[in-house]
C-alpha angles and dihedrals in degrees: 000000000000091000091052090051089046090053092055093045091044093051091050093047092050088051088057102262104153094198090053090049090051090049090050091052093047090050095050105027094098090054091048094049094040095053091046089051093048092049096045103030089221129102091202092051090045090053090054094044093047090053090049091048091053089055092044090049091055088053099042102036095090088057093057105118100179095244087135133023111283091243091054091049090047092050089052090054091050092046092051092046089053091048091050090047091053091049092050092044092049092051091046092048092052091048093046091048092052092045092049091052091048094054096034097246127137128196124210125207114277097210093212094141099034094116095038092049098055091107090062089064088067122102091271090065090060093058124100112266096256091052093042092051091048092049092050093051095045103034103028102030093033094224121160119253088253092053093047090048090053092051094044094044094235136113119277088241089059090055090049091050091048091052089050089050092048091053090047093050094045090050091049092049092050091052094247121138119252 
């Protein structure tokens, strides 16, 4: 039922109906923000990324061909926005670190997201990025292996192997036998 409603709203939004675009955003904003938060571990970063994704969606929506479910396509946009955000943040952090050393300044942690980021201290946060991203898409976003594979740009078998590896590592970290 929801997918049928999405299809009608989506068709109208693609055709340029602003009210339909707003309805589409309202319907999917929590998914956009939630996935961004899960991938970054920061509510503030998720707020910024969600805003960026809304702008990106306005730009890319006319190109949506329906090859995948809309939610899968949307998750891939969020995933890529998070990946781009991490790249920019990493480059900025390196530059800031070098600049701080040059001028003799140091910067301590601000702890703004300490409470909000508690989930990242879970076992998932200890995984390598490719495994963590896979776990977030499958376990937290409840995508299928095929949908996650499409977003991650890997084979479905790779997603299956990663999920096996995640279970193995989590079992090993909890002291359970394989």
